[in-house]
C-alpha positions in Angstrom: -4.5 31.4 -27.8 -5.3 31.1 -24.1 -2.7 29.2 -22.1 -3.9 26.4 -19.8 -3.8 27.1 -16.1 -0.6 25.9 -14.4 -1.0 22.7 -12.3 1.0 21.2 -9.4 2.1 17.8 -10.7 2.5 16.2 -7.3 -0.8 17.5 -6.1 -2.5 16.3 -9.3 -1.0 12.9 -8.9 -2.2 12.8 -5.3 -5.7 13.5 -6.5 -5.5 10.9 -9.2 -4.1 8.4 -6.7 -7.0 9.1 -4.4 -9.8 8.5 -6.9 -8.1 5.5 -8.6 -7.5 3.9 -5.2 -11.1 4.4 -4.3 -12.8 3.4 -7.6 -10.3 1.3 -9.4 -8.8 1.7 -12.8 -11.8 0.6 -14.9 -14.5 2.3 -12.8 -12.8 5.7 -12.9 -14.1 7.6 -16.0 -12.5 10.5 -17.8 -15.2 12.7 -16.4 -14.3 11.5 -12.9 -10.7 12.5 -13.5 -11.7 15.9 -14.9 -13.5 16.6 -11.7 -10.9 15.2 -9.4 -7.9 16.9 -11.1 -9.7 20.1 -12.1 -8.3 19.6 -15.6 -9.8 19.4 -19.1 -9.4 16.1 -21.0 -6.9 17.7 -23.4 -4.8 18.9 -20.5 -4.8 15.5 -18.8 -3.6 13.8 -22.0 -1.0 16.6 -22.6 0.4 16.2 -19.1 0.1 12.4 -18.7 -0.2 10.9 -22.2 -2.9 8.4 -21.3 -5.2 7.1 -18.6 -3.0 4.1 -18.3 0.1 6.2 -17.8 -1.6 8.4 -15.3 -2.6 5.3 -13.3 0.9 3.9 -13.4 2.2 7.2 -12.1 -0.4 7.3 -9.3 0.4 3.7 -8.4 4.1 4.5 -8.2 3.3 7.4 -5.9 1.3 5.1 -3.7 4.0 2.5 -3.6 6.8 5.0 -2.9 4.9 6.6 0.0 4.1 3.2 1.5 7.7 2.0 1.3 9.1 5.2 2.6 6.8 5.2 5.7 7.6 1.6 6.4 11.4 2.2 6.0 11.3 5.2 8.3 9.5 3.2 11.0 11.9 0.3 10.6 14.9 2.6 10.9 13.7 4.1 14.1 12.9 0.8 15.8 15.2 -0.8 18.3 13.4 -4.1 18.0 12.6 -5.3 14.4 10.0 -7.8 15.6 8.3 -5.2 17.9 8.2 -2.8 15.0 6.5 -5.4 12.7 4.0 -6.2 15.4 3.2 -2.5 16.1 2.8 -2.0 12.3 -0.1 -4.4 12.4 -1.7 -3.0 15.5 -1.7 0.5 13.9 -4.2 -0.3 11.2 -7.3 -0.4 13.3 -6.2 2.8 15.0 -6.3 4.8 11.8 -8.8 7.6 11.8 -12.1 6.7 10.1 -11.4 9.1 7.3 -7.9 7.8 6.6 -7.6 6.4 3.1 -5.4 3.6 4.4 -8.5 2.0 5.9 -9.2 0.8 2.4 -7.7 -2.3 0.9 -4.2 -1.9 -0.3 -4.1 -0.1 -3.7 -1.6 -2.6 -5.0 -3.9 -5.5 -4.1 -7.0 -3.8 -5.6 -5.0 -3.1 -8.8 -4.0 -6.7 -9.2 -7.5 -7.9 -8.8 -8.9 -5.2 -11.1 -6.4 -5.5 -14.0 -5.1 -9.1 -13.9 -7.0 -10.2 -17.0 -7.4 -6.9 -18.8 -4.4 -4.7 -18.4 -1.1 -6.7 -18.3 1.2 -3.7 -17.9 -0.6 -2.3 -14.9 -1.1 -5.8 -13.4 2.7 -6.5 -13.8 3.6 -3.2 -12.2 1.4 -3.9 -9.2 3.0 -7.4 -8.8 6.4 -5.8 -9.0 5.5 -3.3 -6.2 4.0 -6.0 -4.1 7.2 -8.0 -4.4 9.2 -4.9 -3.5 7.2 -4.4 -0.3 7.7 -8.1 0.5 11.4 -7.5 0.2 11.1 -4.7 2.7 9.4 -7.1 5.1 12.1 -9.7 4.4 14.8 -7.1 5.3 13.3 -6.4 8.7 12.9 -10.1 9.5 16.5 -10.6 8.4 17.6 -7.8 10.8 15.6 -9.5 13.6 17.5 -12.7 12.8 20.8 -10.9 12.8 20.0 -9.3 16.2 19.1 -12.7 17.7 15.4 -12.1 17.9 14.7 -15.0 15.6 16.3 -18.5 15.7 19.2 -19.3 13.4 17.0 -21.5 11.2 14.3 -18.9 10.6 13.5 -18.1 7.0 13.0 -14.3 6.6 11.5 -14.6 3.1 8.9 -17.1 4.2 8.0 -15.0 7.3 7.7 -12.0 5.1 5.3 -13.7 2.7 3.1 -14.7 5.7 3.3 -11.2 7.1 2.3 -9.6 3.8 -0.7 -12.0 3.6 -1.8 -11.0 7.1 -1.6 -7.3 6.2 -3.7 -7.9 3.1 -6.3 -9.8 5.1 -6.4 -7.1 7.8 -6.8 -4.3 5.3 -9.6 -6.2 3.5 -11.4 -6.4 6.9 -10.9 -2.7 7.4 -12.2 -2.0 3.9 -15.3 -4.3 4.5 -16.1 -2.1 7.6 -15.7 -4.7 10.2 -16.4 -3.6 13.8 -13.6 -1.8 15.6 -13.4 -4.4 18.5 -13.1 -7.2 15.9 -10.4 -5.3 14.0 -8.4 -4.6 17.1 -8.6 -8.3 18.1 -7.6 -9.5 14.7 -4.6 -7.1 14.5 -3.6 -8.1 18.1 -3.7 -11.8 17.2 -1.5 -11.2 14.2 0.9 -9.0 16.2 1.1 -11.6 18.9 2.0 -14.2 16.3 5.0 -12.0 15.2 6.1 -11.5 18.8 5.8 -15.2 19.5 8.6 -15.7 17.0 11.0 -14.0 19.4 13.7 -16.3 20.9 13.6 -16.4 24.7 
């Protein structure tokens, strides 16, 4: 009996993440996955058990990469508030072929699966909450360093910040003009910088 060709699990998950992020869970067919992963249906199920499990693994990969990038940027920054502002400004500057110009995969997943796939929807909410915690941590660091007033609420600021990122990425995904995107990101970034105590 012929053995299946070996596959690179990380590379395969990256390919799955890309197509799921682009098309969504429901709109991605098994045939789409066969093409994207260069795997037969039997091999896909042998490696990942189910389409749902493959999606969950791809979503985890997306979340982990996003959190790691944000943490790395935060760790290098001398000013937490400046880092948060610059993070917003970076989105319109992404190359036109960068996948991150799409709406956030976590946001898209929540919309796509909220009423149909409770396990996937719950996982996306969990990851969104974890990202909000990352933002809260940076706002708390800004407060500890005296960049924010003593009565500032890092968790509340983080919720607003996450909402702004979601809105900005929806504008990116919708194909808004570059000058408008730059202006929008700049307005959001200036709001963050205006929190700085003087």
